[in-house]
C-alpha positions as a Python dict, from the first residue, in 0.01 Angstrom:
ca = {
    (1, 'M'): (0, 0, 0),
    (2, 'K'): (377, 16, -47),
    (3, 'I'): (549, -49, -379),
    (4, 'R'): (920, -106, -427),
    (5, 'V'): (1068, -42, -772),
    (6, 'D'): (1428, -152, -830),
    (7, 'V'): (1604, -14, -1137),
    (8, 'V'): (1942, -141, -1265),
    (9, 'L'): (2142, -101, -1582),
    (10, 'R'): (2091, -380, -1832),
    (11, 'E'): (2356, -643, -1884),
    (12, 'G'): (2605, -519, -2140),
    (13, 'V'): (2560, -152, -2047),
    (14, 'L'): (2878, -6, -1901),
    (15, 'D'): (2845, 60, -1527),
    (16, 'P'): (3142, 277, -1426),
    (17, 'Q'): (3016, 321, -1071),
    (18, 'G'): (2985, -56, -1033),
    (19, 'K'): (3338, -102, -1172),
    (20, 'A'): (3475, 154, -925),
    (21, 'I'): (3304, -17, -632),
    (22, 'G'): (3426, -357, -750),
    (23, 'H'): (3782, -228, -771),
    (24, 'A'): (3757, -67, -424),
    (25, 'L'): (3626, -391, -275),
    (26, 'E'): (3914, -580, -431),
    (27, 'T'): (4168, -339, -280),
    (28, 'L'): (3998, -394, 57),
    (29, 'D'): (4075, -766, 14),
    (30, 'F'): (3727, -881, -88),
    (31, 'K'): (3866, -1100, -365),
    (32, 'N'): (3555, -1315, -416),
    (33, 'V'): (3341, -1039, -575),
    (34, 'S'): (3327, -1093, -951),
    (35, 'D'): (3078, -828, -1067),
    (36, 'V'): (2912, -521, -917),
    (37, 'R'): (2608, -346, -1063),
    (38, 'V'): (2474, -25, -911),
    (39, 'G'): (2106, 62, -922),
    (40, 'K'): (1840, 256, -743),
    (41, 'T'): (1539, 169, -531),
    (42, 'I'): (1224, 382, -528),
    (43, 'L'): (974, 325, -245),
    (44, 'L'): (619, 449, -306),
    (45, 'D'): (303, 465, -96),
    (46, 'V'): (-2, 431, -320),
    (47, 'D'): (-372, 422, -251),
    (48, 'C'): (-466, 83, -398),
    (49, 'H'): (-695, -180, -255),
    (50, 'D'): (-542, -491, -408),
    (51, 'T'): (-199, -624, -493),
    (52, 'K'): (-262, -660, -867),
    (53, 'S'): (-365, -297, -922),
    (54, 'A'): (-73, -179, -708),
    (55, 'A'): (172, -386, -916),
    (56, 'D'): (17, -258, -1240),
    (57, 'Q'): (47, 100, -1121),
    (58, 'G'): (411, 39, -1020),
    (59, 'R'): (492, -97, -1368),
    (60, 'K'): (323, 199, -1535),
    (61, 'M'): (521, 444, -1319),
    (62, 'A'): (847, 261, -1392),
    (63, 'E'): (787, 264, -1767),
    (64, 'A'): (669, 627, -1774),
    (65, 'L'): (934, 786, -1553),
    (66, 'L'): (1136, 578, -1310),
    (67, 'A'): (1339, 368, -1556),
    (68, 'N'): (1507, 447, -1886),
    (69, 'L'): (1384, 144, -2078),
    (70, 'V'): (1659, 175, -2339),
    (71, 'I'): (1938, 98, -2090),
    (72, 'E'): (1769, -9, -1764),
    (73, 'D'): (1562, -299, -1636),
    (74, 'Y'): (1324, -278, -1344),
    (75, 'T'): (1134, -498, -1102),
    (76, 'V'): (822, -410, -906),
    (77, 'E'): (739, -559, -567),
    (78, 'V'): (423, -489, -371),
    (79, 'M'): (504, -486, -1),
    (80, 'K'): (246, -544, 269),
}
C-alpha cells in the first residue's frame, strides 16, 4: 500500500525559501500570488492490509522521523 506524507512549516514559522519563490513569481509577473509555503512530500510503500493500519503507520513515521513537530505540520494520505 502506498502512503503519502506531506510536511510543511507551521503558520507563523519563517519560510525564507517560500518568500524567495514568492518574490521570483512576482518578478515574473504572477501578481496574484499572495503567499508561498515550501514543504516536502515523502512517498512510502508499506506492507499493510487495510487503510486504517497504513494511515496509523504513516502518522507514527511522521511523528518519529519525517516531521519536526515543533515547527512543522504533516498530513498522511493512503493511496490505492
